[in-house]
N, C-alpha and C positions, 0 to 999 in steps of 0.2 A: 187558263192563264198560260202565257208563253213561257218557254224554257228560260229565256233571258230574264224575265221578271222573277221567276222562281229563284234563279241563281243570285240575283241582286238582293232579294229578300232574305236569302240565307247568309248574307254578309260578305259574299265574294266581291273583289274589286271589279269595276266595270269591264276592264280589259279581259280579265279571266272569265267573267260571266259571258262576255261576247264570244270568246274562243270556244267555250264549252257548248254554248247554244248553236254556234256554227257547226261544230263537229256533230252534234245531235241531229241537226237538220240534214247534213250530208249523209249521215247514217240512215235516216228515214228515207231519203231519196234512193239510196242504194237498195234498201229493202223493197221499196215500191217498184224499182226497176226489175229486181229479181222476180217479183211476183207477177210482172207482166207490163212491160212498157207498152205493149200493144193495146192494153186496156186504157191506159192514160191517153195514148194517141187516139183511140176511138172516141173518148169523151171530148177531147179537144176538137176533133173533126166534127163531132155532133154539135158542139157550140158554134163552130164556124158555119156549118150548114144551116142551123136554126137562124142565125143572124142574117145570113144572105137571103133567106126566104121570108124574112120579116115574121118569124115565128116566136113571139114573145114567150109563150108558155114553154116552148122547147128550149129557149135560151135559159130561162130560169131553172128548168130541170137539169140542163147540162151543168150549170154553175153549182147547183145543189149536189150533184153526183161527184163533181170534182172536189168540192170541199169535204165530202164524206170519204173520199179516197186518199187525199193528201192533206198536209197541213196548209194553212193559209199562206205561209211564206212560199211554199212550193207552188201552189196554184197561181199566186201572183207572179212569181219569177219565171215559171216554166210554161205558163199558158196565157193568162189574161193580158199581161203587159206586152209580151211578144206578139200576141194575137192582134191587139189594137194597133200596135206599131205597124204590123203587116198591112192592116186595113188602111191606115193613113197613107202608106207608101203606094198601095194598089190604087187608091183614089187619085194620087198624084200622077200615076201612070195611065189613068183612064181605064183601068181594068174592072173597077166596080163603080157604082153610081154614088153620088153624094147622099142620096136617100139611104142606101145600104150602110155607108159609113156612119151616118148620123144615127140611124136606128141602133146599130151595134154599140156606138159610143154612149148613147143616152141610157140604154138598158144596163150596160156594164158599170157605167158611172153611178147609176142609181143603186146597184147592188153594193158597190164599195162604200158609198156614202151612208147607206143604211147600217153597215157594219161599223161605221165611224161614230155612231151616236154615243155621246158622252165621253169622247176621247180627250176632251179638255179637262176632265175631272181627275182627281188623284193628288199625289204629292211628289211625283217625279219631276225631273227637269222639264222645262217647257220649250217647245219648238214652234215657231211661227212659220207657216208654209203658204206659198201662193204660186200660181202659174203666171208666166209672163203675159203681157198684153197681147191680144189677138190669137192666143193658142186655142186649139180646137176643142179640147176637153181637159178634165182634171184627173184622168185615170192614173197617169204616172205619179204625180205628186201625192194623190190620195193613197196609192199603194205604198209609197214611201212613208206617209204618216201612219198607216195601219201597221207597217212593219216596226216603226219606232214605238208605237203604242204597245205592241206586244213585247217590247224590250224595256218597258217601265216608264216611258216618257209620256208627258201630256202634250196634246196637239191642239193648236188653234189654226184654222185654215181660213184664208181669205178667198179660196176658190180661184176664180178668174179675176186677178187684180187688174181692173181697168186702168188704173194708174199706179205706178210704182210709188208715188207719193203716199198712197193709202197704206202701203206696206211700212213705210217709214213712220207714219203717224201712229199706227197700231203698235209697232215695235217700241216707240217712245213711251206709250202708255203702259205696256205690259212688261217691259224689260225681260224679254225671253232669253233663254240660255243660248239659243241659236235661231237664225233666220235662214230659210232655204227658199230660193226662187228657182222654179223649173222653167227651162227654156227648151221647147220642143222643136219648133220650126222657125220662129221669128227671131229677129235681132233686136237688141236693146238700142233705143235711140241714144244720142249723145247726152241728152238731159237725164234720161233714166240711168245711164251709166254713172253720171255724176252723183245721183241720189244714192245708188247702191254703194259707190265708193265712200261716200260720206257716212252712210249707215254702218259700214264695216269698221269705222273708227270708234264706234260705240258698243257694238255687239258682234259676236262671231257670225259671219254671213257666209253662205255657200251657194253656189249655182250648180244646178243639176240638169239632166235632160240631154237630148241628142244635139241640141245647138250649143251646149256648154262645152268648154274645152279648157285645158290648162293655160293656154295663152291668154284667153279672155279673163280667166280668173286672176292671173298674175297682173293683168292691166288694171283690174278693178281692185286688187288688193284683198281678194276673198279666196275662199277655198273652192276647189272643184271636186264634186262628188262623182266619181267615175263609176261605170257599171250600171246595173239595174237598180231599181228602188230598194230591193231587199238587201243586196250587198252594200249599198250606200248606207242604209240604216244601221247595219252591223258595224260599219266602219266609223260612223258618227259616234256610236257608243264606245267603241274601242279607243278612239282618238280624242275623247272629250277633253283630256287634260292638255290638249294643245300641242301634241307631238308633231303634228303636220302643219307646216307653215302655209300662210296664204299663197294661193297660186299653185300649190302642189296638189296632185290628185290623191284622193282617198280611193283606192281601187282594190277590189277583190272579186272573185268569181261570183256570179249571181247564184 
C-alpha cells in the first residue's frame, strides 16, 4: 500500500497526506542516492541496453531489479518515463530505429499495464484517463494512473483514445471526479478542442504531457498538469479542492 493511501486511511486531509507522502518519497530517494547512485545508474543503463538489443528477458530483469531497489514512484519518475521519452526523441532524430523504439515501448507498456490490473476497484475518487489521438504509447498516462492509484484513487483508462468523443461519452456515463488527457507529440484538432472545452463544463478536466502547456489549458478552460506523471499525481491529490484555477499549471518537482 502506498504512503499516500495509508495517510488517507488514517484520516489525514488529502493535502496533508500528499505532503507527507512527498516528503517520505524524497527521503527514500536521498537514502537510495547515499547507498549508491551508481547502482541505480547501472540498472537504468542495463534496461537501456536490453531494449536496444531486443533482449526481452533482460528488459524484464532490469525492471524487476529497479522495482526491488526503489519505490514504484521513483522508478517511474527517475527511470522508465524519462527513458521512454529519450527513446521517442532519439527516434525523431534518427538515432535509433522504429523497431527499437517500438520494442522498448511495448515491453515497458506491458509491464505498467500488468501493474494496473484492478486499479478501477475500490472506494476512492475516480479519474478517467486517456492519451490523445495518434500518440505512440500510453506509458506516460499509465504511469500517472499508477501514481494516483497508489494515492487512493480509482482509475479507468481508455488507453489510446482514437476519438476524443469516446472520452466524453465515457465521462458522461461514469461521472468521474477528474478527466485527464495526455498529449505527447500531437496537437488536438479544432473539433477535439471543442469537445474538451465542453467536457470541462461538466467535470474537472486536465491536460498533461509534453505537448500540453498553460496557454492551451487556458484556451480550453481546463487545468494543466505540469511536470512528470508522479509529481502531477501528487498535485492532483493536493489540489483536489479546486485551489488551482483552469489554465494554471499544477507543478512540482518529479
